[in-house]
Each structure stands twice: as C-alpha cells, then as structure tokens.
C-alpha positions, 0 to 999 in steps of 0.5 A, spaced: 505 379 500 503 381 492 497 385 495 501 389 498 506 391 492 499 392 489 496 396 495 503 400 494 503 401 486 496 403 488 497 409 493 504 411 489 500 411 482 494 416 487 500 420 489 503 421 481 496 423 479 495 428 485 501 430 484 500 431 476 494 435 477 497 439 482 502 442 477 497 442 472 493 447 476 500 451 478 501 451 470 493 455 470 495 460 475 502 462 471 498 463 465 492 467 466 497 471 471 502 473 465 496 473 461 493 479 465 499 482 466 501 483 459 494 485 457 495 491 463 501 493 461 499 493 453 492 497 457 497 502 460 502 503 455 500 502 448 492 505 449 492 511 444 489 518 448 482 517 447 483 526 447 488 526 441 484 526 436 482 533 435 477 531 429 471 531 433 471 537 435 465 541 439 458 542 435 455 548 438 448 550 440 444 555 435 440 557 441 441 564 445 436 562 451 441 567 456 439 575 456 445 580 454 449 573 451 451 573 444 447 570 439 452 565 434 447 565 428 449 572 427 456 572 422 460 566 420 465 570 423 462 570 429 462 563 428 470 562 427 472 566 432 468 562 438 470 556 434 477 558 435 476 559 443 473 552 444 478 549 441 483 553 445 479 551 451 480 544 449 488 543 450 486 544 457 481 537 457 483 532 462 488 536 466 489 539 472 491 545 474 492 547 482 494 554 485 492 558 490 484 562 491 482 568 495 475 569 496 470 575 498 472 575 506 480 575 503 481 568 506 487 565 502 493 561 502 489 555 502 489 550 496 485 550 490 484 544 484 481 545 478 479 540 472 476 541 466 472 535 462 468 535 455 460 533 457 454 532 453 448 537 456 441 536 453 444 533 446 449 538 446 457 538 447 459 542 453 466 544 457 465 543 464 469 546 469 470 542 476 474 546 482 474 544 490 477 550 494 480 546 500 480 550 507 482 544 511 489 543 516 489 536 513 488 534 506 481 535 503 479 536 510 474 541 508 472 543 501 467 548 496 466 543 490 464 547 484 462 544 477 460 550 471 457 548 465 461 552 459 457 552 452 457 557 447 452 560 448 453 563 454 460 566 451 460 574 452 462 579 446 467 582 445 471 575 444 478 577 446 484 572 445 485 567 450 480 571 455 473 568 456 468 571 460 461 567 461 455 569 463 449 566 466 453 559 467 449 554 470 453 549 476 452 546 483 456 547 489 457 542 494 461 543 501 465 537 503 469 533 507 472 526 508 470 526 515 463 528 514 457 527 509 458 531 504 452 536 503 447 536 498 448 539 491 445 546 491 444 549 483 447 556 482 448 561 477 454 564 476 459 569 472 466 568 470 472 570 467 478 566 465 484 569 463 489 563 460 496 564 459 501 560 456 508 559 458 514 560 455 517 553 453 522 551 449 518 545 445 512 548 442 508 541 442 508 542 449 502 547 452 503 549 459 498 554 462 497 558 468 490 560 468 487 567 472 479 565 474 475 570 477 467 568 479 462 571 482 456 567 484 449 567 487 448 562 493 441 562 497 439 569 494 446 572 496 452 573 493 459 571 493 466 572 489 473 568 489 478 568 485 484 564 484 491 563 479 491 556 477 497 553 474 497 547 470 500 540 473 502 534 468 498 529 472 501 524 468 509 525 468 507 524 476 504 518 475 508 515 470 514 516 476 511 514 482 507 508 479 515 506 476 518 507 483 512 504 486 512 498 481 520 496 482 519 496 490 512 491 489 517 486 484 522 487 490 518 485 495 514 480 490 522 477 489 523 477 497 516 474 498 518 467 494 525 466 497 521 467 504 517 462 501 522 458 498 525 458 506 519 457 509 518 449 505 526 448 506 526 449 513 521 449 517 524 453 522 523 459 518 516 460 519 516 459 527 521 465 527 516 470 524 510 473 527 503 472 524 501 479 525 507 482 521 504 478 514 496 478 516 498 487 517 502 486 511 496 483 506 491 488 509 496 494 508 497 492 501 490 490 499 488 496 501 493 500 497 491 495 491 484 497 491 486 506 492 491 505 486 485 502 482 481 508 484 487 513 482 487 509 475 480 513 473 485 520 473 491 516 470 491 509 467 499 509 469 497 507 476 493 500 473 501 496 474 502 498 481 495 496 483 495 490 480 502 488 483 499 489 490 493 486 489 497 479 487 502 481 493 496 480 497 493 474 493 497 469 492 504 471 496 503 474 503 497 470 503 501 463 503 506 466 507 501 467 513 499 460 512 505 457 512 507 461 519 500 459 521 501 451 520 507 450 524 504 454 530 499 449 529 502 443 526 502 438 533 494 438 533 492 432 531 485 432 532 481 435 526 476 438 530 480 443 535 486 444 528 478 446 525 476 450 531 483 454 530 482 455 523 476 458 524 479 463 530 484 465 525 480 466 519 475 471 525 482 474 528 483 476 521 477 479 518 476 483 524 483 486 523 482 487 517 476 491 518 480 495 524 485 497 519 482 498 514 477 504 518 484 506 521 487 508 514 480 511 512 479 515 517 486 517 520 491 516 515 491 524 515 494 525 521 502 524 522 502 521 528 498 515 525 503 515 519 509 514 524 505 509 529 503 505 522 510 504 520 513 500 527 513 494 522 518 491 526 515 491 532 510 486 533 516 481 531 521 484 536 516 482 541 515 475 538 522 474 538 522 476 546 515 473 548 517 466 545 525 467 548 527 463 542 535 465 538 532 467 531 537 469 524 537 476 522 534 476 516 536 481 511 531 479 506 524 480 510 527 486 514 530 490 506 526 487 502 520 487 504 519 491 510 524 497 508 521 498 501 514 500 504 517 506 507 516 509 500 509 511 500 508 515 507 515 519 506 513 520 498 506 523 501 510 527 507 516 529 504 514 530 496 511 537 496 508 536 489 505 529 490 499 526 486 494 528 492 497 534 494 498 532 501 501 536 506 509 537 507 512 534 513 519 533 514 518 532 521 514 526 520 518 524 515 524 524 519 521 520 524 519 515 520 526 514 518 529 514 525 525 510 528 525 504 523 532 505 523 532 503 531 528 498 530 533 494 525 538 495 530 535 493 536 532 487 532 540 486 530 543 486 536 536 481 539 538 476 534 546 477 536 546 478 543 539 474 546 531 474 545 530 478 552 537 482 552 533 489 554 528 486 558 531 487 566 533 480 569 527 481 574 522 482 569 524 475 565 520 469 566 524 465 571 527 459 566 529 452 566 535 450 568 537 445 563 544 443 564 545 437 569 551 434 572 551 427 574 553 421 568 547 418 566 547 412 561 542 411 555 542 414 548 541 421 546 534 420 542 537 426 537 544 424 535 543 416 537 549 416 540 551 414 547 550 421 553 557 419 554 560 420 548 560 428 548 561 431 541 566 436 541 564 441 535 557 446 536 557 450 529 552 456 533 553 461 529 550 465 536 556 468 539 551 467 546 549 461 546 555 458 543 558 462 550 554 458 554 555 451 551 562 452 551 561 454 559 557 447 560 561 442 555 561 436 559 553 437 562 547 435 559 541 437 558 535 435 562 528 438 559 522 438 564 518 433 561 525 428 564 528 426 558 536 428 557 540 429 551 548 432 549 548 440 550 549 441 543 544 436 541 539 439 545 541 446 543 540 446 536 534 441 536 531 448 540 533 453 534 528 449 530 523 448 533 521 448 542 518 442 542 521 435 545 525 430 540 522 425 544 515 427 546 513 433 543 512 437 549 512 444 549 520 446 552 521 453 555 527 457 552 533 456 553 535 463 555 
C-alpha cells in the first residue's frame, strides 16, 4: 500500500513538473511575441525618415565627359543654379508617380509608373529615374522598364525654373512580364526633358507635383520616343490606411482564432464539425499574404505590421486549430504506427496543397474569375457537413469573425480605383464576390437549422439507418445509466428538425447498427457530439 502511495506521489510530481515546464515555455513564447510586436511597431512609427535630412546634399561631378553639355567649373553662379535644380529634384526622391503615356506609335491609355532614387555611381552621387510603361490587360502583364541615371554633368544650358533637360543620359531598358521570363537588360542612351509643376495646395509644407516627361532613346540602332504626364501619389498615406484596416481585421481574426481554440479545448465536438481543408487553406493564404506584405514593406515600412500579424496567425493560431481538428478526426486510433502513418499523410497533403495554392496565387491572382473562386471559403464546410450528415451549430465567430473579414483584400484590389498595386478596377468582380459569399452564408445557416442535407434531393441521399425500434427491451442505457423502460421527457434540442423527429418517436428506443440500445434523447445528444457508439466505439451513420 505504501509503495502504491509512493508511485502515485511520484506520478503526480512528474505531472506537476511537466505542467510547470509547459507554462514556462508558454510564458517565453508570449514574451518573445510581445517583444517582437513592440519592436515592429517601434520601427514602423518611430523610425526617422532617412531622407528628411537635407544636410547631405549631392556632391556634383567636376568632370564634363559629354558633348554639348555644360561645364560645371565655368562660374560660381552656374554651380549655385545647378545645385538649386538638383535640390528641387531631391524633393521628389522616394515618391511614386502615376499617369498615362503615349509612344511614337501613338499607343496610349496605358499605365505609367515612375520613381526617383538617390544612387552612387563611379564615386559620385546621382539621381536614378525608374520608369515602367505598362501595356497589358492585367496588372503588370507586360511593361517596358527604363532606368536613367541623371547627374549634373548632363544638364543643358540655359537652365529654366523647374525645367530639366538632360542629354546623353546613360540607362538601360528591359521588357518584362509576370507571366514570362524577363529579357536581358540593354544599355541605352537617351535625351530627357522633364517639366516639374507644383500643384496649388493650402499647406505649403506639402509637396504635390505633376511631371511631364519627354524621352528620345536609341535601341538597337533605332530611335524611339514617348511622353508621359504623371501625378505624384503618396504611397505612405495609402500604406497607412491600407495597413491600418488590414491590421484591425487581422486582430479580429486573431481573437476569433483564440475563441475557436477555447471552444475546441472545452468542447471536443466543435473540432469535428469543421472542415480541415478550410483551416489548412487559411494557413497557406495568410502565410502568402504575410510574405507579400513583407516585400511591400521595402517600399513603405508601414506594411510590416500586417505582415507580422498574418505570420503570427499562420504559425501560432491556425496551425494549432488545424492540429485540433486532425487529432479529433483520428482520436480513436490506438495503434501508434497507424497514427504516425496518418500524420505522415497529413503532412504530405499539406505540403502538396501549399505548393499548388502558392503557384495558383502567383500565376492566376490577376484573373477575376480566380479571385471569385478563391473566396468560396464556406463551400468546403458546406460539403463537409453534408457528407457527414451531422447536425452542427451555426458559429457566428467562424463565419463573420474569421471568414468574412478576408473579403476586404480582394474587394480592395478590384474595387478601389487607386489601390497600392494599381490593379484594374472591376465592380462586377466585387459584386460577384459579395453575392457568392452571402449565398454561402445563407446556405450554411439553413443547413444548420433545417438539416445538413436539406438541399440534396431524396433520391440522391445515401440510405440512412433506421434507428427507432418499438419493441420493449430490458437493460440499461449506457449513456444516462437508467433503465431503458424509463423514458426521459425533456430533450432540450436546439435543432427544431431533429427535435420534431424525436417528438414523433418519444416512446421508442434507438438501436445502433452494432446492436446496442439507448434512449432516443440520450443517443441523439450523443450523436451531436460524435458519431461513435457509446458502448463499442464503432462508427455510426448519421441520423438524417
């Protein structure tokens, strides 16, 4: 007896030690997450603008290696005038321009994008102009990409206010597409004329410019030209608004995942009611969005916050939700070898699905029909419930907290005329996305209230087992541990359809395919939790 007490004490000590270690690991993870979140917020909102310091002006070249260009060493007034012009150009550094362009073949109504950067070349600073002339039907389908290096030795006299004329500008040209491999860069020399106009704004501290650009360039011994009218767009303002909305929606999804995880832990029936495919797809999609926002942070650091939140959703929450659903599905496997085999199959399917989904997102995200199909989030859940034939509750947190919040990104890119990626607007696509999601919600709601297979014709439904029997049977109900002849009266079933079936068979018992008998009310409540026989754990067919 004393040995048994010692063994129990040792077992309790081991369990308490494991629990203490688990709590310590959880505290370390929480501290790491909090520190990483604080650091990311500090970097996004407190980091000073590296281009705000105007003390570091551009040192200008003293060499004049181009013909018909000015010599900077001529007079001090010329130096001051050139410096003034380049100070004006410095005001548009790291700003994005967008507009239309027309080439020598009179192609027009296409999208042009331009950016200015400060670069270093041959031990001297220059301003680099990057320009993309997009011609495709879809976002960045095909475009001509130019990059010109502007320095003071290329400026042409006489200098006029806000007019910049550069001759013999070195640069490169590349034709590119997201659907084909980029061509090799080709060196070009061009003549550029830029006319910079400042819009009238009430706040003089804000700089809003219009840019007229006229370019003549030589490519493969042929001369081409194009001109473009560009308006400055403030990418930071757009990034702040977009990132704030996405971050708020990510926090809502974060809270929804925590609530679902709590329900999974407290009530095991919750995990078996959900489709594993949905949570695996959400994991992959959030991981992909996190990576995309991380690369967008190269243009604006405000994208770091949504990238961080989406990666947290991927690694820490949705992964655990998928794990709970998988464990509930294979909880009856007693053989460790079979359990490891099923786990191996799950990982194999997950990685294959991740590869397929990422490739589809990369290549087909520009097509409207793919955007519409991608937002059929509830369809796998509807199919799962109909296949199982098991009554489920309509979970508002799952539908409105976790799924509906994901409609913002496709609606933004197809509904906002001036979105951050300049994607084409398609109000028809936005309408289809909203209507199809609403139709899925209505179908799922009535599936939970009326029956999981109410929309399937009777002749297509699988043949159900006849549970109800009339003959009196002696024995005990293994669920409520009372005599089978003592019939319970209160059902407390939320589903009216199932409650109606029970009320019609109040004086009947239920017999499982494996030959065990139970009260109709007891077995019905049990089957709402899991479709296994309470006595022998064999799989039961659905009631409906």
